[in-house]
MARLO-675021 format. One record per residue (C-alpha): residue number from 1; x, z, y. Coordinates in nm, 3 decimals. Layout:
<papas>
<papa NUM <X Z Y>> ...
</papas>
This chain:
<papas>
<papa 1 <-4.241 13.783 6.073>> <papa 2 <-3.957 13.996 6.176>> <papa 3 <-3.992 14.309 6.406>> <papa 4 <-3.761 14.138 6.631>> <papa 5 <-4.045 13.841 6.687>> <papa 6 <-4.322 14.055 6.747>> <papa 7 <-4.525 14.088 7.056>> <papa 8 <-4.505 14.480 7.179>> <papa 9 <-4.848 14.605 7.150>> <papa 10 <-4.828 14.643 7.564>> <papa 11 <-4.676 14.333 7.634>> <papa 12 <-4.621 14.282 8.029>> <papa 13 <-4.584 13.932 7.974>> <papa 14 <-4.937 13.926 7.789>> <papa 15 <-5.087 14.147 8.088>> <papa 16 <-4.923 13.934 8.306>> <papa 17 <-5.050 13.592 8.136>> <papa 18 <-5.403 13.776 8.116>> <papa 19 <-5.395 13.833 8.546>> <papa 20 <-5.280 13.465 8.573>> <papa 21 <-5.558 13.320 8.323>> <papa 22 <-5.806 13.517 8.494>> <papa 23 <-5.684 13.403 8.817>> <papa 24 <-5.690 13.053 8.733>> <papa 25 <-6.051 13.090 8.534>> <papa 26 <-6.210 13.213 8.878>> <papa 27 <-6.015 12.962 9.059>> <papa 28 <-6.136 12.666 8.850>> <papa 29 <-6.480 12.811 8.809>> <papa 30 <-6.502 12.828 9.200>> <papa 31 <-6.398 12.500 9.246>> <papa 32 <-6.619 12.358 8.963>> <papa 33 <-6.918 12.525 9.126>> <papa 34 <-6.880 12.418 9.475>> <papa 35 <-6.809 12.068 9.316>> <papa 36 <-7.160 12.119 9.154>> <papa 37 <-7.323 12.215 9.475>> <papa 38 <-7.207 11.980 9.650>> <papa 39 <-7.281 11.699 9.448>> <papa 40 <-7.596 11.862 9.402>> <papa 41 <-7.659 11.895 9.822>> <papa 42 <-7.519 11.544 9.878>> <papa 43 <-7.864 11.372 9.900>> <papa 44 <-8.053 11.673 10.043>> <papa 45 <-7.948 11.583 10.410>> <papa 46 <-8.057 11.245 10.401>> <papa 47 <-8.355 11.317 10.240>> <papa 48 <-8.413 11.565 10.507>> <papa 49 <-8.373 11.298 10.777>> <papa 50 <-8.563 11.083 10.620>> <papa 51 <-8.861 11.332 10.582>> <papa 52 <-8.792 11.407 10.959>> <papa 53 <-8.839 11.030 11.050>> <papa 54 <-9.184 11.049 10.906>> <papa 55 <-9.267 11.247 11.164>> <papa 56 <-9.150 11.018 11.420>> <papa 57 <-9.286 10.694 11.265>> <papa 58 <-9.655 10.897 11.275>> <papa 59 <-9.600 10.934 11.655>> <papa 60 <-9.474 10.551 11.681>> <papa 61 <-9.795 10.465 11.507>> <papa 62 <-10.033 10.670 11.746>> <papa 63 <-9.844 10.501 12.037>> <papa 64 <-9.873 10.150 11.911>> <papa 65 <-10.230 10.210 11.856>> <papa 66 <-10.276 10.353 12.171>> <papa 67 <-10.071 10.112 12.417>> <papa 68 <-10.267 9.933 12.657>> <papa 69 <-10.267 9.568 12.729>> <papa 70 <-10.222 9.435 12.374>> <papa 71 <-10.446 9.191 12.186>> <papa 72 <-10.528 9.309 11.861>> <papa 73 <-10.311 9.064 11.699>> <papa 74 <-10.055 9.201 11.843>> <papa 75 <-10.151 9.557 11.820>> <papa 76 <-10.196 9.461 11.427>> <papa 77 <-9.849 9.304 11.397>> <papa 78 <-9.676 9.617 11.566>> <papa 79 <-9.919 9.854 11.331>> <papa 80 <-9.845 9.614 11.002>> <papa 81 <-9.490 9.656 11.103>> <papa 82 <-9.463 10.012 11.153>> <papa 83 <-9.684 10.071 10.814>> <papa 84 <-9.431 9.875 10.603>> <papa 85 <-9.130 10.109 10.763>> <papa 86 <-9.346 10.412 10.706>> <papa 87 <-9.393 10.374 10.333>> <papa 88 <-9.036 10.222 10.311>> <papa 89 <-8.924 10.561 10.415>> <papa 90 <-9.161 10.754 10.237>> <papa 91 <-9.092 10.583 9.904>> <papa 92 <-8.699 10.596 10.041>> <papa 93 <-8.512 10.704 9.709>> <papa 94 <-8.311 10.966 9.887>> <papa 95 <-8.593 11.103 9.953>> <papa 96 <-8.735 11.058 9.585>> <papa 97 <-8.459 11.223 9.454>> <papa 98 <-8.424 11.512 9.735>> <papa 99 <-8.813 11.616 9.652>> <papa 100 <-8.811 11.530 9.296>> <papa 101 <-8.685 11.899 9.155>> <papa 102 <-8.789 12.108 8.917>> <papa 103 <-8.624 12.429 9.090>> <papa 104 <-8.858 12.376 9.376>> <papa 105 <-9.219 12.275 9.264>> <papa 106 <-9.382 12.327 9.597>> <papa 107 <-9.137 12.040 9.749>> <papa 108 <-9.275 11.811 9.495>> <papa 109 <-9.630 11.908 9.576>> <papa 110 <-9.585 11.889 9.920>> <papa 111 <-9.434 11.518 9.905>> <papa 112 <-9.702 11.425 9.662>> <papa 113 <-9.979 11.574 9.908>> <papa 114 <-9.827 11.343 10.202>> <papa 115 <-9.784 11.032 10.012>> <papa 116 <-10.165 11.088 9.871>> <papa 117 <-10.303 11.151 10.259>> <papa 118 <-10.133 10.864 10.355>> <papa 119 <-10.242 10.627 10.090>> <papa 120 <-10.603 10.785 10.084>> <papa 121 <-10.663 10.872 10.481>> <papa 122 <-10.372 10.805 10.700>> <papa 123 <-10.277 10.412 10.617>> <papa 124 <-10.619 10.292 10.609>> <papa 125 <-10.731 10.516 10.930>> <papa 126 <-10.411 10.356 11.102>> <papa 127 <-10.538 9.959 11.008>> <papa 128 <-10.865 9.996 11.100>> <papa 129 <-10.795 10.165 11.440>> <papa 130 <-10.619 9.834 11.532>> <papa 131 <-10.961 9.663 11.610>> <papa 132 <-11.163 10.044 11.646>> <papa 133 <-11.102 10.211 11.956>> <papa 134 <-11.317 10.502 11.781>> <papa 135 <-11.094 10.453 11.517>> <papa 136 <-10.800 10.515 11.731>> <papa 137 <-10.929 10.853 11.862>> <papa 138 <-10.983 10.987 11.520>> <papa 139 <-10.626 10.854 11.440>> <papa 140 <-10.475 11.066 11.718>> <papa 141 <-10.673 11.334 11.647>> <papa 142 <-10.574 11.358 11.283>> <papa 143 <-10.180 11.258 11.338>> <papa 144 <-10.076 11.644 11.425>> <papa 145 <-10.235 11.753 11.127>> <papa 146 <-10.031 11.504 10.908>> <papa 147 <-9.696 11.622 11.108>> <papa 148 <-9.783 11.959 11.008>> <papa 149 <-9.772 11.874 10.667>> <papa 150 <-9.462 11.674 10.698>> <papa 151 <-9.294 11.974 10.882>> <papa 152 <-9.382 12.175 10.570>> <papa 153 <-9.210 11.935 10.358>> <papa 154 <-8.892 11.939 10.565>> <papa 155 <-8.908 12.282 10.576>> <papa 156 <-8.893 12.329 10.214>> <papa 157 <-8.597 12.068 10.214>> <papa 158 <-8.424 12.308 10.442>> <papa 159 <-8.486 12.583 10.255>> <papa 160 <-8.400 12.458 9.931>> <papa 161 <-8.062 12.324 10.097>> <papa 162 <-7.968 12.670 10.264>> <papa 163 <-8.073 12.843 9.962>> <papa 164 <-7.794 12.639 9.763>> <papa 165 <-7.545 12.715 10.016>> <papa 166 <-7.619 13.085 10.006>> <papa 167 <-7.571 13.049 9.628>> <papa 168 <-7.227 12.842 9.718>> <papa 169 <-7.133 13.109 9.937>> <papa 170 <-7.197 13.389 9.709>> <papa 171 <-7.028 13.237 9.410>> <papa 172 <-6.697 13.164 9.612>> <papa 173 <-6.714 13.501 9.732>> <papa 174 <-6.717 13.678 9.406>> <papa 175 <-6.422 13.431 9.297>> <papa 176 <-6.218 13.497 9.623>> <papa 177 <-6.294 13.865 9.549>> <papa 178 <-6.211 13.892 9.167>> <papa 179 <-5.890 13.655 9.272>> <papa 180 <-5.793 13.898 9.525>> <papa 181 <-5.846 14.221 9.302>> <papa 182 <-5.666 14.045 8.997>> <papa 183 <-5.345 13.980 9.236>> <papa 184 <-5.352 14.312 9.375>> <papa 185 <-5.371 14.414 9.006>> <papa 186 <-5.098 14.186 8.908>> <papa 187 <-4.823 14.295 9.213>> <papa 188 <-4.924 14.681 9.102>> <papa 189 <-4.851 14.579 8.762>> <papa 190 <-4.528 14.376 8.832>> <papa 191 <-4.394 14.662 9.093>> <papa 192 <-4.477 14.967 8.842>> <papa 193 <-4.417 14.775 8.491>> <papa 194 <-4.122 14.552 8.605>> <papa 195 <-3.960 14.604 8.929>> <papa 196 <-3.940 15.006 8.908>> <papa 197 <-3.776 14.989 8.541>> <papa 198 <-3.561 14.714 8.630>> <papa 199 <-3.436 14.885 8.952>> <papa 200 <-3.366 15.171 8.720>> <papa 201 <-3.219 14.999 8.457>> <papa 202 <-2.993 14.815 8.713>> <papa 203 <-2.915 15.161 8.882>> <papa 204 <-2.827 15.296 8.530>> <papa 205 <-2.627 14.989 8.434>> <papa 206 <-2.411 15.048 8.772>> <papa 207 <-2.391 15.407 8.687>> <papa 208 <-2.259 15.341 8.314>> <papa 209 <-1.989 15.081 8.455>> <papa 210 <-1.833 15.360 8.681>> <papa 211 <-1.784 15.553 8.342>> <papa 212 <-2.088 15.770 8.352>> <papa 213 <-2.262 15.764 8.036>> <papa 214 <-2.500 16.039 8.084>> <papa 215 <-2.755 15.846 8.243>> <papa 216 <-3.059 15.729 8.050>> <papa 217 <-3.324 15.456 8.158>> <papa 218 <-3.664 15.656 8.235>> <papa 219 <-3.892 15.347 8.155>> <papa 220 <-3.934 15.339 7.748>> <papa 221 <-4.293 15.272 7.704>> <papa 222 <-4.407 15.031 7.438>> <papa 223 <-4.348 14.714 7.642>> <papa 224 <-4.051 14.441 7.676>> <papa 225 <-3.862 14.667 7.966>> <papa 226 <-3.955 14.975 7.775>> <papa 227 <-3.808 14.850 7.474>> <papa 228 <-3.482 14.724 7.683>> <papa 229 <-3.499 15.050 7.840>> <papa 230 <-3.482 15.220 7.477>> <papa 231 <-3.185 14.966 7.364>> <papa 232 <-3.013 15.047 7.679>> <papa 233 <-3.046 15.414 7.616>> <papa 234 <-2.949 15.361 7.245>> <papa 235 <-2.640 15.161 7.351>> <papa 236 <-2.529 15.405 7.614>> <papa 237 <-2.534 15.715 7.350>> <papa 238 <-2.336 15.487 7.133>> <papa 239 <-2.089 15.425 7.412>> <papa 240 <-2.046 15.754 7.465>> <papa 241 <-1.992 15.856 7.147>> <papa 242 <-1.753 15.560 7.113>> <papa 243 <-1.571 15.635 7.407>> <papa 244 <-1.539 15.996 7.315>> <papa 245 <-1.412 15.909 6.964>> <papa 246 <-1.202 15.652 7.182>> <papa 247 <-1.038 15.928 7.383>> <papa 248 <-0.947 16.110 7.074>> <papa 249 <-0.790 15.821 6.918>> <papa 250 <-0.615 15.739 7.236>> <papa 251 <-0.458 16.082 7.222>> <papa 252 <-0.404 16.050 6.844>> <papa 253 <-0.206 15.709 6.925>> <papa 254 <-0.031 15.869 7.228>> <papa 255 <0.089 16.140 7.016>> <papa 256 <0.197 15.921 6.773>> <papa 257 <0.314 15.655 7.016>> <papa 258 <0.525 15.994 7.164>> <papa 259 <0.647 16.071 6.819>> <papa 260 <0.755 15.731 6.694>> <papa 261 <0.941 15.736 7.067>> <papa 262 <1.116 16.069 6.972>> <papa 263 <1.206 15.934 6.628>> <papa 264 <1.298 15.586 6.772>> <papa 265 <1.552 15.765 7.010>> <papa 266 <1.684 16.002 6.723>> <papa 267 <1.758 15.703 6.529>> <papa 268 <1.903 15.503 6.791>> <papa 269 <2.076 15.822 6.932>> <papa 270 <2.211 15.886 6.581>> <papa 271 <2.284 15.528 6.523>> <papa 272 <2.505 15.475 6.834>> <papa 273 <2.698 15.835 6.822>> <papa 274 <2.817 15.744 6.478>> <papa 275 <2.857 15.379 6.519>> <papa 276 <3.019 15.391 6.912>> <papa 277 <3.260 15.636 6.819>> <papa 278 <3.458 15.786 6.490>> <papa 279 <3.268 16.005 6.273>> <papa 280 <3.428 16.356 6.426>> <papa 281 <3.299 16.725 6.445>> <papa 282 <3.235 16.626 6.813>> <papa 283 <3.016 16.317 6.711>> <papa 284 <2.850 16.529 6.392>> <papa 285 <2.775 16.828 6.651>> <papa 286 <2.605 16.582 6.900>> <papa 287 <2.356 16.439 6.638>> <papa 288 <2.307 16.803 6.483>> <papa 289 <2.168 16.922 6.814>> <papa 290 <1.971 16.587 6.863>> <papa 291 <1.808 16.686 6.516>> <papa 292 <1.763 17.033 6.601>> <papa 293 <1.613 16.961 6.967>> <papa 294 <1.327 16.670 6.807>> <papa 295 <1.254 16.891 6.491>> <papa 296 <1.254 17.193 6.667>> <papa 297 <1.437 17.387 6.416>> <papa 298 <1.631 17.703 6.472>> <papa 299 <1.966 17.637 6.340>> <papa 300 <2.144 17.353 6.129>> <papa 301 <2.446 17.204 5.955>> <papa 302 <2.602 16.900 5.851>> <papa 303 <2.787 16.929 5.526>> <papa 304 <3.047 16.686 5.352>> <papa 305 <3.077 16.690 4.973>> <papa 306 <3.322 16.607 4.699>> <papa 307 <3.107 16.547 4.416>> <papa 308 <3.439 16.563 4.172>> <papa 309 <3.575 16.865 4.346>> <papa 310 <3.209 17.045 4.342>> <papa 311 <3.259 17.178 4.683>> <papa 312 <3.133 17.119 5.032>> <papa 313 <3.332 17.081 5.355>> <papa 314 <3.132 17.212 5.675>> <papa 315 <3.175 16.955 5.919>> <papa 316 <2.957 17.070 6.241>> <papa 317 <2.713 17.398 6.224>> <papa 318 <2.500 17.530 6.491>> <papa 319 <2.386 17.898 6.429>> <papa 320 <2.133 17.873 6.664>> <papa 321 <1.897 18.186 6.720>> <papa 322 <1.861 18.301 6.390>> <papa 323 <1.840 18.685 6.452>> <papa 324 <1.862 18.935 6.127>> <papa 325 <1.806 18.648 5.877>> <papa 326 <2.039 18.491 5.641>> <papa 327 <2.299 18.239 5.817>> <papa 328 <2.269 17.837 5.790>> <papa 329 <2.503 17.795 5.514>> <papa 330 <2.504 18.064 5.253>> <papa 331 <2.833 17.968 5.144>> <papa 332 <2.725 17.824 4.797>> <papa 333 <2.667 17.433 4.805>> <papa 334 <2.461 17.444 4.501>> <papa 335 <2.173 17.620 4.654>> <papa 336 <2.186 17.350 4.947>> <papa 337 <2.260 17.064 4.721>> <papa 338 <2.053 17.153 4.385>> <papa 339 <2.052 16.873 4.151>> <papa 340 <2.181 16.632 4.421>> <papa 341 <1.861 16.419 4.407>> <papa 342 <1.792 16.153 4.695>> <papa 343 <1.493 16.369 4.805>> <papa 344 <1.404 16.666 5.059>> <papa 345 <1.416 16.962 4.925>> <papa 346 <1.257 17.318 5.090>> <papa 347 <1.396 17.644 5.014>> <papa 348 <1.220 17.955 5.118>> <papa 349 <1.441 18.294 5.224>> <papa 350 <1.332 18.637 5.147>> <papa 351 <1.236 18.677 5.511>> <papa 352 <0.989 18.402 5.513>> <papa 353 <1.221 18.142 5.703>> <papa 354 <1.258 17.806 5.529>> <papa 355 <1.559 17.577 5.520>> <papa 356 <1.527 17.212 5.446>> <papa 357 <1.787 17.038 5.292>> <papa 358 <1.850 16.700 5.356>> <papa 359 <2.071 16.461 5.165>> <papa 360 <2.312 16.221 5.311>> <papa 361 <2.289 15.950 5.080>> <papa 362 <2.421 15.578 5.140>> <papa 363 <2.408 15.321 4.815>> <papa 364 <2.252 15.583 4.577>> <papa 365 <2.549 15.819 4.641>> <papa 366 <2.514 16.158 4.795>> <papa 367 <2.789 16.250 5.060>> <papa 368 <2.664 16.568 5.176>> <papa 369 <2.379 16.771 5.267>> <papa 370 <2.210 16.884 5.622>> <papa 371 <2.045 17.207 5.606>> <papa 372 <1.807 17.304 5.868>> <papa 373 <1.650 17.633 5.902>> <papa 374 <1.295 17.644 6.021>> <papa 375 <1.134 17.985 6.134>> <papa 376 <0.887 18.157 5.958>> <papa 377 <0.536 17.993 5.891>> <papa 378 <0.660 17.687 6.018>> <papa 379 <0.650 17.372 5.833>> <papa 380 <0.740 17.007 5.875>> <papa 381 <0.495 16.745 5.892>> <papa 382 <0.540 16.419 5.699>> <papa 383 <0.661 16.186 5.938>> <papa 384 <0.949 16.460 6.039>> <papa 385 <1.028 16.440 5.665>> <papa 386 <1.056 16.110 5.668>> <papa 387 <1.253 16.090 6.011>> <papa 388 <1.448 16.349 5.885>> <papa 389 <1.543 16.114 5.528>> <papa 390 <1.624 15.827 5.741>> <papa 391 <1.858 16.080 5.986>> <papa 392 <2.028 16.156 5.644>> <papa 393 <2.069 15.785 5.525>> <papa 394 <2.250 15.703 5.857>> <papa 395 <2.460 16.000 5.859>> <papa 396 <2.539 15.926 5.501>> <papa 397 <2.601 15.590 5.604>> <papa 398 <2.840 15.676 5.896>> <papa 399 <3.040 15.919 5.619>> <papa 400 <3.059 15.658 5.374>> <papa 401 <3.191 15.398 5.615>> <papa 402 <3.459 15.694 5.752>> <papa 403 <3.572 15.667 5.356>> <papa 404 <3.554 15.313 5.346>> <papa 405 <3.766 15.276 5.689>> <papa 406 <4.030 15.518 5.542>> <papa 407 <4.025 15.374 5.209>> <papa 408 <4.097 15.013 5.376>> <papa 409 <4.361 15.160 5.629>> <papa 410 <4.532 15.316 5.337>> <papa 411 <4.504 14.973 5.174>> <papa 412 <4.642 14.781 5.496>> <papa 413 <4.936 15.034 5.535>> <papa 414 <4.981 14.942 5.149>> <papa 415 <4.951 14.584 5.209>> <papa 416 <5.190 14.576 5.499>> <papa 417 <5.431 14.804 5.360>> <papa 418 <5.471 14.569 5.082>> <papa 419 <5.475 14.228 5.314>> <papa 420 <5.767 14.416 5.500>> <papa 421 <5.920 14.446 5.146>> <papa 422 <5.851 14.115 5.026>> <papa 423 <5.981 13.987 5.366>> <papa 424 <6.288 14.179 5.399>> <papa 425 <6.370 14.068 5.017>> <papa 426 <6.277 13.678 5.108>> <papa 427 <6.458 13.698 5.381>> <papa 428 <6.740 13.957 5.501>> <papa 429 <6.828 14.046 5.091>> <papa 430 <6.948 13.704 5.054>> <papa 431 <7.144 13.688 5.327>> <papa 432 <7.342 14.001 5.252>> <papa 433 <7.347 13.897 4.882>> <papa 434 <7.556 13.593 5.062>> <papa 435 <7.726 13.834 5.250>> <papa 436 <7.812 14.029 4.915>> <papa 437 <7.927 13.718 4.760>> <papa 438 <8.154 13.643 5.045>> <papa 439 <8.321 13.976 5.097>> <papa 440 <8.378 13.897 4.702>> <papa 441 <8.554 13.580 4.781>> <papa 442 <8.725 13.782 5.052>> <papa 443 <8.854 14.031 4.794>> <papa 444 <8.969 13.770 4.575>> <papa 445 <9.199 13.587 4.860>> <papa 446 <9.327 13.900 4.948>> <papa 447 <9.438 14.006 4.655>> <papa 448 <9.605 13.674 4.549>> <papa 449 <9.761 13.649 4.932>> <papa 450 <9.592 13.391 4.978>> <papa 451 <9.708 13.160 5.290>> <papa 452 <9.555 13.288 5.637>> <papa 453 <9.371 12.960 5.673>> <papa 454 <9.153 12.994 5.347>> <papa 455 <9.047 13.406 5.470>> <papa 456 <8.999 13.301 5.804>> <papa 457 <8.753 13.035 5.666>> <papa 458 <8.562 13.304 5.456>> <papa 459 <8.622 13.550 5.768>> <papa 460 <8.394 13.291 5.920>> <papa 461 <8.136 13.233 5.714>> <papa 462 <8.128 13.617 5.682>> <papa 463 <8.043 13.622 6.064>> <papa 464 <7.831 13.344 6.049>> <papa 465 <7.646 13.504 5.770>> <papa 466 <7.609 13.834 5.965>> <papa 467 <7.475 13.644 6.256>> <papa 468 <7.223 13.482 6.046>> <papa 469 <7.136 13.812 5.918>> <papa 470 <7.104 13.967 6.249>> <papa 471 <6.907 13.660 6.371>> <papa 472 <6.658 13.686 6.032>> <papa 473 <6.634 14.075 6.113>> <papa 474 <6.575 14.048 6.487>> <papa 475 <6.284 13.738 6.360>> <papa 476 <6.151 13.943 6.168>> <papa 477 <6.074 14.251 6.396>> <papa 478 <5.918 13.998 6.644>> <papa 479 <5.690 13.876 6.329>> <papa 480 <5.593 14.222 6.260>> <papa 481 <5.538 14.309 6.682>> <papa 482 <5.327 13.936 6.684>> <papa 483 <5.105 14.087 6.401>> <papa 484 <5.050 14.432 6.543>> <papa 485 <5.020 14.308 6.919>> <papa 486 <4.921 13.941 6.906>> <papa 487 <4.531 13.949 6.780>> <papa 488 <4.596 13.708 6.501>> <papa 489 <4.830 13.406 6.429>> <papa 490 <4.725 13.172 6.733>> <papa 491 <4.858 13.438 6.972>> <papa 492 <5.181 13.498 6.736>> <papa 493 <5.235 13.104 6.730>> <papa 494 <5.193 13.094 7.097>> <papa 495 <5.399 13.371 7.151>> <papa 496 <5.681 13.213 6.933>> <papa 497 <5.635 12.866 7.099>> <papa 498 <5.724 13.045 7.440>> <papa 499 <5.998 13.214 7.303>> <papa 500 <6.195 12.917 7.154>> <papa 501 <6.062 12.707 7.459>> <papa 502 <6.281 12.995 7.676>> <papa 503 <6.572 12.986 7.481>> <papa 504 <6.604 12.608 7.416>> <papa 505 <6.638 12.328 7.631>> <papa 506 <6.317 12.138 7.468>> <papa 507 <5.983 12.136 7.530>> <papa 508 <5.744 12.262 7.234>> <papa 509 <5.372 12.128 7.213>> <papa 510 <5.107 12.374 6.973>> <papa 511 <4.833 12.181 6.830>> <papa 512 <4.646 12.459 6.626>> <papa 513 <4.344 12.318 6.461>> <papa 514 <4.270 12.650 6.211>> <papa 515 <4.099 12.864 6.525>> <papa 516 <3.833 12.980 6.353>> <papa 517 <3.994 13.019 6.013>> <papa 518 <4.108 13.332 5.892>> <papa 519 <4.405 13.350 5.661>> <papa 520 <4.560 13.598 5.464>> <papa 521 <4.794 13.833 5.592>> <papa 522 <5.094 13.743 5.379>> <papa 523 <4.976 13.365 5.423>> <papa 524 <4.991 13.438 5.830>> <papa 525 <5.367 13.560 5.808>> <papa 526 <5.473 13.283 5.542>> <papa 527 <5.337 13.038 5.799>> <papa 528 <5.471 13.193 6.078>> <papa 529 <5.813 13.254 5.945>> <papa 530 <5.836 12.871 5.779>> <papa 531 <5.790 12.750 6.171>> <papa 532 <6.029 12.988 6.343>> <papa 533 <6.268 12.852 6.069>> <papa 534 <6.224 12.512 6.141>> <papa 535 <6.213 12.585 6.508>> <papa 536 <6.530 12.797 6.452>> <papa 537 <6.698 12.440 6.259>> <papa 538 <6.580 12.233 6.602>> <papa 539 <6.705 12.467 6.820>> <papa 540 <7.052 12.480 6.671>> <papa 541 <7.093 12.138 6.514>> <papa 542 <6.886 11.856 6.610>> <papa 543 <6.968 11.855 6.968>> <papa 544 <6.609 11.747 7.085>> <papa 545 <6.430 11.691 7.369>> <papa 546 <6.090 11.771 7.283>> <papa 547 <5.916 11.933 6.941>> <papa 548 <5.543 11.975 6.819>> <papa 549 <5.414 12.199 6.588>> <papa 550 <5.061 12.131 6.430>> <papa 551 <4.851 12.320 6.179>> <papa 552 <4.507 12.173 6.062>> <papa 553 <4.262 12.180 5.783>> <papa 554 <4.262 11.858 5.543>> <papa 555 <3.940 11.728 5.390>> <papa 556 <4.034 11.885 5.006>> <papa 557 <4.076 12.217 5.235>> <papa 558 <4.452 12.231 5.213>> <papa 559 <4.613 12.399 5.494>> <papa 560 <4.889 12.158 5.659>> <papa 561 <5.177 12.293 5.887>> <papa 562 <5.399 12.019 6.063>> <papa 563 <5.737 12.089 6.285>> <papa 564 <5.835 11.740 6.418>> <papa 565 <6.108 11.667 6.643>> <papa 566 <6.283 11.411 6.804>> <papa 567 <6.667 11.494 6.761>> <papa 568 <6.914 11.355 6.557>> <papa 569 <6.767 11.403 6.258>> <papa 570 <6.885 11.521 5.937>> <papa 571 <7.276 11.372 5.845>> <papa 572 <7.505 11.391 5.565>> <papa 573 <7.730 11.683 5.529>> <papa 574 <7.500 11.959 5.658>> <papa 575 <7.637 12.315 5.748>> <papa 576 <7.547 12.553 5.441>> <papa 577 <7.408 12.783 5.692>> <papa 578 <7.162 12.467 5.705>> <papa 579 <7.093 12.469 5.362>> <papa 580 <7.019 12.811 5.313>> <papa 581 <6.771 12.769 5.580>> <papa 582 <6.593 12.529 5.394>> <papa 583 <6.619 12.710 5.090>> <papa 584 <6.446 13.030 5.265>> <papa 585 <6.168 12.776 5.353>> <papa 586 <6.130 12.658 5.022>> <papa 587 <6.098 12.968 4.885>> <papa 588 <5.803 13.047 5.135>> <papa 589 <5.601 12.732 5.028>> <papa 590 <5.667 12.853 4.668>> <papa 591 <5.515 13.214 4.730>> <papa 592 <5.228 12.995 4.902>> <papa 593 <5.187 12.792 4.591>> <papa 594 <5.213 12.526 4.832>> <papa 595 <5.530 12.255 4.879>> <papa 596 <5.762 12.186 5.180>> <papa 597 <5.918 11.859 5.257>> <papa 598 <6.169 11.775 5.484>> <papa 599 <6.238 11.425 5.569>> <papa 600 <6.379 11.170 5.856>> <papa 601 <6.086 11.018 6.119>> <papa 602 <6.100 10.638 6.159>> <papa 603 <6.060 10.725 6.502>> <papa 604 <6.348 10.940 6.501>> <papa 605 <6.422 11.330 6.453>> <papa 606 <6.307 11.536 6.175>> <papa 607 <5.981 11.628 6.006>> <papa 608 <5.906 11.972 5.815>> <papa 609 <5.568 11.944 5.657>> <papa 610 <5.400 12.264 5.483>> <papa 611 <5.125 12.216 5.278>> <papa 612 <4.906 12.486 5.041>> <papa 613 <4.573 12.562 4.935>> <papa 614 <4.494 12.895 5.160>> <papa 615 <4.387 13.204 4.909>> <papa 616 <4.076 13.283 5.172>> <papa 617 <3.752 13.049 5.154>> <papa 618 <3.652 12.856 5.425>> <papa 619 <3.507 12.543 5.275>> <papa 620 <3.190 12.537 5.523>> <papa 621 <3.398 12.604 5.852>> <papa 622 <3.465 12.266 6.020>> <papa 623 <3.812 12.208 6.156>> <papa 624 <3.849 12.235 6.512>> <papa 625 <3.936 11.848 6.704>> <papa 626 <4.103 11.988 7.001>> <papa 627 <4.429 12.202 6.971>> <papa 628 <4.591 12.429 7.229>> <papa 629 <4.921 12.290 7.389>> <papa 630 <5.201 12.495 7.520>> 
</papas>
């Protein structure tokens, strides 16, 4: 059997059980004795009554024998009836049961003496006295002695009954006394072994609930409550140790959280500073001072490094309170960079000061170093080294991003210059070539002294060509301004629609379903120029009341651009200028590797349609169903 199931050697429950068992035993004994005495004494009272009635019956016989005025027969009948009654009472079962007892032999002897005297003397004398007066006198003389014998037997019966009652009183008194003593002992046991320990445990529990772990239960005897008190004391001791350890752990966690907060604050501040503004000297200086504040270092610097030139550039420096020690930047980049590995290295100066060199890396490339100077005897914890490494990666990423932005800016400038050159070549250069041809014709006509009509025609064509060249130049300038100021193709289209609506007497509706789809910059220029050329033809030649510009993506990811008008449509014998504008649009479509179609609409007017495959992939981008009208 396990120790948990064993009964304590001084069990309170066991002692309470013994006390209750004692009370029950004595109570049951008292009840049983009372029941037995009651059963034994049940016939004694009747036996005493019957025995007492024998005295009355004796005197009744004497009275009947001496009753005057009776005949002998009448007296005999009375006496015989009394004799039978006397014998019936003398032999009454109750009386026999009362006198036949082994505990009191004198009662039995007294009864037998009375019975013998009745049979041998008193009864014969009574029968003889019926007719003999002398016998009557003798009967009266002896009746007193006989009655005294009956009185003696009655006294013996009464004495026996009184003895039984005294025994019953004694047994009940002893039982009651024992029960009272046991009850008092039980109450004392309950008070000392149960109530006091329980109150002590409750007081200790209330104290522990208020945070007092120094209290201890006083009752630790080898009983149930004593074991409970010992267990409570052990529990409180364990709780005290646990709370002490918990306080230490809470302090450690608090310090760890504070470090984490400082680390997160530094990382967040570094990211925010380097992302919200350009990577300037002021931004890097702000980051450096935050690192010095969190790391509690005396001085620091941020240097960029060019691996090709093997030379560093000091971007930010805080000399701090270095006293007589060496400056933070030793002047030799190799001392800070070392082998250029992606690890934090500590270098120790002659005066005991430490310089922690944090590489500024991104994508496996080293963009510089951040040396931090520590006072003598100061060491950085592992979490501080990890934090510095993370800050170094963020600064390296910012420097890398700055370099990439500069490269993208240069590429954008190169691309913009290339687009400008291509646009000048595709439009204005061709117009100038056309003008050069017309000048050559004019020179030939003047050399031949041609008629004024022919030279005037050439001069008119020169004038129209110059106007067209000026128009194309203005459109190019407008296009480039729209690209710079208009935030994309849609804004440039809206500005173009407003421009031609303002210059012409027709309404233009814009339906751009390419919103959210980005085209390449040269594609946007070509699309915008084709639309402007088509709208210029509508303005100058179509005599239209309205026009519609629509852009959409087809199912095969081709881009389709349409310019519809309700004007006169394409007619025979168009002017060369008009053909020259169509030639420019065809050239732009060819540059996009697309097709340009110009056709007459069935409902009237002209449709200019451009279809091409864009260079930028956007196959998974759904086309917009709703366009924007202007």
